C-alpha positions in Angstrom: 46.0 -10.0 -65.3 45.4 -6.3 -65.9 42.0 -4.7 -65.6 42.4 -3.4 -69.2 42.8 -7.0 -70.4 39.8 -8.3 -68.5 37.2 -5.5 -69.1 34.6 -6.0 -70.5 34.8 -9.7 -69.9 35.5 -9.6 -66.1 31.9 -10.7 -65.1 31.4 -13.2 -68.0 29.3 -16.3 -67.2 27.6 -19.1 -69.1 24.1 -17.7 -70.0 22.7 -20.6 -71.9 23.6 -23.5 -74.1 21.9 -23.8 -77.5 21.5 -27.2 -79.0 20.8 -27.5 -82.7 18.5 -30.5 -83.1 16.4 -32.3 -85.6 13.6 -33.2 -83.2 12.7 -30.6 -80.5 10.1 -32.7 -78.8 12.2 -35.8 -78.3 15.1 -33.7 -77.0 12.8 -32.0 -74.5 11.7 -35.4 -73.3 15.3 -36.5 -72.8 16.3 -33.4 -70.8 13.2 -33.3 -68.6 12.9 -37.1 -67.9 16.6 -37.8 -67.5 18.3 -34.5 -66.4 15.5 -32.8 -64.5 15.1 -29.7 -66.6 11.8 -27.8 -66.9 10.4 -26.2 -70.0 9.8 -22.5 -69.4 9.6 -20.7 -72.7 9.2 -21.1 -76.5 8.7 -19.2 -79.7 5.5 -20.8 -80.8 4.0 -17.4 -81.5 6.6 -16.5 -84.1 8.0 -19.8 -85.5 7.4 -18.7 -89.1 9.0 -15.3 -88.5 12.0 -16.8 -86.8 12.4 -19.6 -89.4 13.0 -22.0 -86.5 11.3 -23.7 -83.6 12.9 -23.0 -80.2 12.2 -24.2 -76.7 14.0 -23.1 -73.5 14.5 -25.2 -70.5 16.2 -24.7 -67.2 17.2 -26.2 -63.8 18.8 -24.0 -61.1 21.6 -22.1 -63.0 21.4 -24.4 -66.1 19.7 -22.9 -69.1 19.3 -24.8 -72.4 17.7 -23.7 -75.7 16.7 -26.2 -78.3 16.5 -25.0 -81.9 15.3 -26.7 -85.1 15.7 -24.8 -88.3 12.7 -25.0 -90.7 14.6 -24.3 -93.9 17.6 -26.2 -95.1 19.8 -23.0 -95.0 19.0 -22.1 -91.4 22.2 -22.4 -89.3 20.6 -25.1 -87.1 19.6 -27.2 -90.1 23.0 -26.8 -91.7 24.7 -27.9 -88.5 22.4 -30.9 -88.0 22.8 -32.0 -91.6 26.6 -32.1 -91.0 27.0 -33.1 -87.4 23.7 -34.4 -86.1 22.3 -32.9 -83.0 24.9 -30.9 -81.0 25.9 -27.7 -79.3 25.8 -24.8 -81.8 26.0 -21.8 -79.5 27.5 -21.2 -76.1 25.9 -18.0 -74.9 27.9 -15.7 -72.6 26.3 -13.4 -70.1 28.0 -10.0 -69.9 27.2 -6.6 -68.3 27.5 -4.8 -71.7 26.9 -6.9 -74.8 27.9 -4.2 -77.3 31.1 -3.4 -75.5 32.0 -7.1 -75.2 31.2 -7.7 -78.9 33.2 -4.6 -80.1 36.2 -5.5 -77.9 36.2 -9.1 -79.1 36.1 -8.0 -82.7 38.8 -5.4 -82.1 41.0 -8.2 -80.8 40.4 -10.4 -83.9 37.1 -12.3 -83.2 35.0 -12.9 -86.3 31.5 -11.3 -86.0 28.5 -13.3 -87.1 25.6 -11.3 -85.5 25.6 -7.6 -85.0 24.2 -6.1 -81.8 20.4 -6.4 -81.6 18.1 -5.0 -78.8 14.8 -6.9 -78.2 12.6 -7.6 -75.2 14.8 -5.7 -72.8 17.9 -7.7 -73.9 20.9 -6.9 -76.1 22.6 -9.7 -78.0 25.5 -10.0 -80.4 27.5 -13.0 -81.6 31.1 -14.0 -82.6 32.6 -17.2 -83.9 34.1 -19.4 -81.2 35.7 -22.6 -82.5 34.8 -24.5 -85.7 31.1 -23.7 -86.4 30.2 -23.1 -82.7 29.3 -19.5 -81.9 29.3 -17.3 -78.8 26.3 -15.0 -78.3 26.9 -12.2 -75.8 23.7 -11.6 -73.7 22.9 -8.5 -71.7 19.7 -8.1 -69.7 18.1 -5.0 -68.3 17.7 -4.9 -64.5 14.0 -5.7 -64.8 14.3 -8.7 -67.1 14.3 -12.2 -65.5 17.4 -14.3 -65.8 15.6 -17.0 -67.8 14.2 -14.6 -70.4 15.4 -14.9 -74.0 14.7 -12.6 -77.0 11.8 -13.9 -79.0 10.7 -16.5 -76.5 7.6 -16.2 -74.3 7.0 -17.9 -71.0 5.0 -21.2 -71.1 4.0 -23.9 -68.8 5.7 -26.9 -70.3 6.8 -30.4 -69.5 7.8 -30.7 -65.8 10.8 -32.7 -64.7 10.3 -36.3 -63.7 13.3 -36.3 -61.4 15.0 -34.0 -58.9 18.5 -34.7 -60.1 20.3 -32.0 -58.1 22.2 -30.6 -61.1 23.0 -27.0 -60.5 25.1 -25.4 -63.2 27.4 -25.9 -66.2 30.9 -26.6 -64.9 32.7 -26.9 -68.2 32.6 -27.9 -71.9 34.9 -30.4 -73.4 35.8 -29.6 -77.0 37.5 -32.1 -79.4 39.7 -30.3 -81.9 41.2 -31.6 -85.1 44.9 -32.3 -84.9 47.0 -29.2 -85.1 44.2 -26.8 -84.0 44.8 -26.7 -80.2 47.4 -24.0 -80.0 45.6 -21.7 -82.4 42.3 -22.2 -80.5 43.9 -21.5 -77.1 45.5 -18.3 -78.6 42.1 -17.2 -80.0 40.4 -17.4 -76.6 43.3 -15.8 -74.8 43.5 -13.0 -77.3 39.9 -12.2 -78.2 38.0 -13.0 -75.0 40.7 -12.6 -72.3 40.7 -16.3 -71.2 43.6 -17.7 -69.3 45.2 -21.2 -69.6 44.7 -22.8 -66.2 45.7 -26.4 -66.8 47.4 -28.6 -69.5 48.1 -32.3 -69.8 49.5 -34.9 -72.1 47.7 -38.2 -71.6 49.2 -41.4 -73.0 47.3 -44.6 -72.9 49.0 -47.5 -74.6 49.7 -46.5 -78.2 47.2 -43.5 -78.0 47.7 -40.0 -76.7 45.8 -36.7 -76.4 46.8 -33.2 -75.5 44.5 -31.1 -73.3 44.5 -27.4 -72.3 41.9 -25.8 -70.1 41.1 -22.2 -70.8 38.9 -20.1 -68.5 37.4 -16.7 -68.4 38.9 -14.1 -66.0 35.7 -14.5 -64.0 36.4 -18.2 -63.6 32.8 -18.9 -64.6 33.3 -20.1 -68.2 35.6 -23.1 -68.7 36.5 -24.9 -71.9 38.6 -28.1 -71.9 40.2 -28.1 -75.4 41.5 -31.5 -76.6 43.3 -32.6 -79.7 44.7 -36.1 -80.6 48.3 -36.5 -79.9 50.9 -37.7 -82.4 50.4 -41.4 -81.5 50.6 -44.5 -83.6 47.0 -45.5 -83.1 43.8 -43.4 -83.6 41.9 -42.9 -80.3 38.6 -41.6 -79.1 39.4 -38.0 -80.1 40.0 -39.1 -83.6 36.8 -41.1 -83.4 34.8 -38.2 -82.3 36.1 -35.9 -85.1 35.3 -38.6 -87.7 31.8 -39.3 -86.4 31.0 -35.6 -85.8 32.6 -34.5 -89.1 34.9 -32.0 -87.5 35.7 -30.2 -84.3 32.9 -29.7 -81.7 31.6 -30.1 -78.2 32.2 -33.6 -77.0 30.5 -33.3 -73.6 29.0 -30.8 -71.2 29.7 -31.2 -67.5 26.9 -30.4 -65.0 27.8 -29.5 -61.5 26.1 -31.3 -58.6 26.2 -30.5 -54.9 25.9 -34.3 -54.2 27.1 -36.5 -57.1 26.2 -39.8 -55.4 22.6 -38.6 -55.0 22.4 -37.1 -58.5 23.8 -40.2 -60.2 21.7 -42.6 -58.2 18.6 -40.6 -59.1 19.5 -40.4 -62.7 20.2 -44.1 -62.9 16.8 -44.8 -61.4 15.3 -42.6 -64.1 17.0 -44.5 -67.0 20.4 -42.8 -67.5 23.2 -45.2 -68.2 26.8 -44.3 -67.1 30.1 -45.6 -68.2 31.4 -48.4 -66.0 34.7 -47.9 -64.2 36.9 -51.0 -63.7 36.8 -52.4 -60.1 40.6 -52.2 -59.9 40.3 -48.4 -60.0 38.7 -48.4 -56.5 41.0 -51.1 -55.2 44.0 -48.9 -55.9 42.3 -45.6 -54.9 43.5 -45.7 -51.3 47.1 -45.6 -52.6 46.5 -42.3 -54.3 44.4 -40.3 -51.8 42.0 -40.4 -48.9 38.4 -39.8 -50.0 36.9 -37.3 -47.7 33.4 -36.6 -49.1 31.7 -39.9 -50.0 32.1 -43.6 -49.0 34.2 -45.5 -51.5 31.5 -48.1 -51.8 29.0 -45.5 -53.0 31.5 -44.2 -55.6 32.2 -47.7 -56.8 28.5 -48.6 -57.1 28.0 -45.6 -59.3 31.2 -45.6 -61.3 32.3 -42.2 -59.9 35.9 -41.2 -60.2 37.7 -39.1 -57.6 40.9 -37.0 -57.7 42.3 -33.9 -56.1 44.3 -30.8 -56.6 45.8 -28.3 -54.1 42.4 -26.9 -53.2 40.3 -30.0 -52.6 38.8 -33.1 -54.3 36.6 -33.6 -57.3 34.3 -36.4 -58.4 33.3 -37.1 -62.0 31.3 -39.6 -64.0 30.3 -39.8 -67.7 26.8 -40.7 -69.0 26.8 -43.0 -72.0 26.1 -41.2 -75.2 22.6 -41.7 -76.6 23.5 -39.7 -79.8 22.9 -41.7 -83.0 26.6 -41.0 -83.9 27.9 -41.8 -80.4 29.3 -38.3 -80.1 27.8 -35.9 -77.6 27.3 -37.0 -74.0 27.0 -35.5 -70.5 29.2 -35.5 -67.4 28.2 -35.0 -63.8 30.9 -33.4 -61.6 31.1 -32.4 -57.9 33.8 -30.1 -56.7 34.7 -30.4 -53.0 37.0 -27.4 -53.1 39.0 -28.5 -56.2 39.3 -25.8 -58.9 41.1 -27.6 -61.7 41.2 -31.2 -63.0 43.2 -33.9 -61.4 45.7 -35.7 -63.6 44.5 -39.1 -62.4 40.9 -38.5 -63.3 41.8 -37.3 -66.8 43.6 -40.5 -67.6 41.0 -42.7 -65.9 38.2 -40.9 -67.8 40.0 -41.4 -71.1 40.5 -45.1 -70.3 36.8 -45.5 -69.4 35.6 -43.9 -72.6 38.1 -46.0 -74.5 36.7 -49.2 -73.1 33.3 -48.1 -74.2 34.5 -47.2 -77.6 36.1 -50.6 -78.1 32.9 -52.3 -76.9 30.8 -50.2 -79.4 33.2 -50.7 -82.3 35.0 -48.2 -84.6 33.3 -45.5 -86.6 32.2 -46.4 -90.1 
C-alpha cells in the first residue's frame, strides 16, 4: 500500500455511530440499561432549528448518536419509515475532513454534505452503501473527543451496568444479491480500504458470500455479506426482506473480558442466541482454548476460533428490533486480527436456528 493511496485516510477511525430512530427516549433506555452507555450531550437547545432531536451517548471508545427527524422529509424520518430503527451514518474520524472528503469525491464517492465548520469541528459526508452515509469528522486540538457539532454537554441517564464494552470492532452489512463486488470496489477505490478476508459459507441448501474490508489504519472494519446462489433463501435474504434493502445487520462491540461482559449483560436483561451443546463437545478437536474455561464459554453461548495471530471469542445478542433485523455482537480478540472460518459458519448456523424458531418474514 503506497502512502499516496492511503493519505488522507491513513489515520481513519470510527468516530461515532448514528442511529435513526422513531423513539429517542426508549432507545436511550435500551443502550444505558443493557449496554452500559452514558448520555453526555443533546441538541435540546436547537431542536427546531435542526429539525431533529439528537442525543449522544458513550462508553469508553464507543460513541453513539440517536436522531429522530421531526418532519417526514428529514433523512432520519425517511429512513425509519422504510427500514425501522437502524444505522444511518457511520462517522469516520480523520485528521483533515476537507481533504478526506475531496479525495473521496475525486475517487468517485457521491457527496451528500459539503464541508461545514462548527463548534471547533469540521464535518463533511459521502454516501457509503445503500442509504447509509459516512460523515468525516475533524476536531480542533482543544475540542473533546465526545464533542459533536450542535450538541451540548448534559448530565443524562447513567448506565445501570458496567458491561466492559470498549470499542466498535466491526459492522456487518447485508447486501442485496449481486452488490458485493461493486461495494468492495467502492470502498477500495474511494476510501482506500483493503480486502482482508473472504469466505463462502454453505449450510445445507443455503449459502452466503462474505468479504471483509478494512481501512488502512485497521481501525474501521466492514464485513460485507450477500446471499449466495443457493436453492433456499437464508438469513441474509430474510434481513433484506424485513429491512427493505441493504443495511447494517449488526454492530460488534469489543470487550476485554467477554465472559464478564456477557454475564453482566445477561443479568441486566440482555438475551443471547443459544449455541448447541455439541459445539462445545467438539471444540477440543479444533483448538485448545487458552483464554477462558470452556464451561464459562458454554454457559454463555460464546463461540471461539483462531487465526494465525491468536484467538477470538464471539456471541450474538437476540434482536429486539420489531422487524427482527438489527442486533448486537460482543467480541473479544486475544491476538486474533481477522475472523476464524469456524466461527463464521457457527454464527450463521446459530442465527439460522433462531430464524427458524421465529418463523419467516411476512
